[in-house]
C-alpha positions in Angstrom: 43.4 -25.1 -22.9 43.7 -24.0 -19.3 41.0 -24.9 -16.8 40.0 -22.3 -14.2 39.5 -23.0 -10.5 35.7 -22.5 -11.1 35.7 -25.8 -13.1 37.1 -27.8 -10.2 36.1 -26.0 -7.0 37.3 -28.8 -4.8 40.9 -27.9 -5.6 40.4 -24.9 -3.3 38.2 -26.1 -0.4 37.9 -22.7 1.3 36.7 -21.1 -1.9 34.3 -23.9 -2.5 32.9 -23.6 1.0 32.5 -19.9 0.6 30.7 -20.3 -2.7 28.4 -23.0 -1.3 27.6 -20.7 1.7 26.7 -17.9 -0.7 24.6 -20.2 -2.9 22.7 -21.4 0.2 22.1 -17.8 1.4 20.8 -16.8 -2.0 18.6 -19.9 -2.4 16.9 -19.3 1.0 16.3 -15.6 0.5 19.0 -14.4 2.9 18.4 -17.0 5.6 22.0 -18.0 5.5 22.1 -18.1 9.3 20.4 -21.5 9.1 23.5 -22.9 7.5 25.7 -24.8 10.0 28.6 -22.8 11.5 31.6 -22.7 9.3 35.1 -23.7 10.4 35.9 -20.1 11.6 33.1 -20.4 14.2 34.9 -23.2 16.0 38.1 -22.1 17.6 41.4 -23.4 16.3 42.9 -25.8 18.8 46.4 -27.1 19.6 46.9 -30.0 22.0 50.2 -31.5 23.2 51.7 -33.6 25.9 54.5 -32.2 28.0 55.1 -35.4 30.0 53.1 -34.6 33.1 50.2 -32.7 31.5 48.1 -32.5 28.4 48.0 -28.9 27.3 45.5 -27.3 25.1 45.3 -23.8 23.5 42.2 -22.5 21.7 42.0 -19.3 19.8 38.9 -17.4 21.2 39.4 -13.7 20.2 36.8 -11.4 21.5 35.4 -13.8 24.1 35.1 -12.8 27.8 35.4 -15.2 30.7 31.7 -15.5 31.3 31.2 -16.5 27.6 33.4 -19.6 27.9 32.8 -23.0 29.6 35.4 -25.7 29.9 34.6 -29.2 31.3 36.3 -32.5 31.6 34.7 -35.9 32.1 37.0 -38.9 32.0 39.0 -38.5 28.8 36.5 -36.1 27.3 37.4 -32.3 27.0 34.6 -30.0 26.1 35.0 -26.3 25.3 31.8 -24.2 24.8 31.4 -20.5 24.0 28.7 -18.0 23.2 29.2 -14.7 21.6 26.6 -12.2 20.6 27.2 -9.0 18.7 24.8 -6.2 19.1 24.8 -3.5 16.6 23.8 0.0 17.5 20.1 0.8 16.9 19.6 1.8 13.3 22.9 0.4 12.2 23.1 -1.4 8.8 25.6 -4.2 8.3 27.4 -4.0 5.0 29.5 -7.1 5.8 29.3 -9.6 8.6 32.1 -12.1 8.7 32.7 -12.5 12.5 30.9 -15.6 13.9 27.9 -15.0 16.1 26.2 -17.5 18.4 27.4 -20.6 20.1 30.0 -23.3 19.6 30.7 -26.5 21.3 33.8 -28.6 20.7 34.4 -32.0 22.4 37.4 -34.3 21.9 38.8 -37.4 23.4 42.1 -36.9 25.2 44.8 -39.5 24.8 45.0 -40.3 28.6 42.9 -39.9 31.7 43.4 -36.6 33.5 42.9 -35.5 37.1 39.8 -33.3 36.6 40.2 -31.7 40.1 43.5 -30.2 39.1 42.6 -28.9 35.6 43.2 -25.1 35.1 42.1 -22.8 32.4 43.2 -19.2 31.7 42.3 -16.6 29.1 44.9 -14.1 27.9 45.1 -12.1 24.7 42.3 -14.1 23.1 44.0 -17.5 23.8 42.3 -20.0 26.1 45.0 -22.1 27.8 44.0 -25.4 29.5 46.4 -27.4 31.6 45.1 -31.0 32.2 47.4 -32.9 34.7 47.6 -36.6 33.9 46.0 -38.9 36.4 48.5 -40.9 38.4 47.6 -44.1 36.5 48.6 -42.3 33.2 52.0 -41.1 34.3 55.0 -43.0 33.1 56.9 -44.5 36.0 60.6 -45.2 35.9 61.2 -48.6 37.3 64.6 -49.2 38.8 66.2 -52.4 37.6 68.2 -54.2 40.3 70.9 -56.7 40.0 70.3 -60.2 41.5 
């Protein structure tokens, strides 16, 4: 006997989450917006170290500059955004999958950065943040001398 994915929904987390969202929306009479934002509401984020900087890229398609806020405090990077979709008057949605509202994502960086030199740019829906390492965090080559 073969078992379907419906018997073990945890084998497909994205399907399980979608099913749970639908159940919540049905149970609360269409008030599904009360459910916490799903993973698609928080931008995908890549962070890497290039030696002198920590670099971060976040996918924020459809966001404008005035809808994004980037801040750094010590080793804490925070990215916030707010997006509102306004439908034309009298429009009826048949499907609404794009996230609406606010997100805030904070994470601890692996090293201290120089907050005064941090830059952020937005191009083609990708937010790029360059976080120069503080002088204390930079690797220093020490010359070894013969005695």
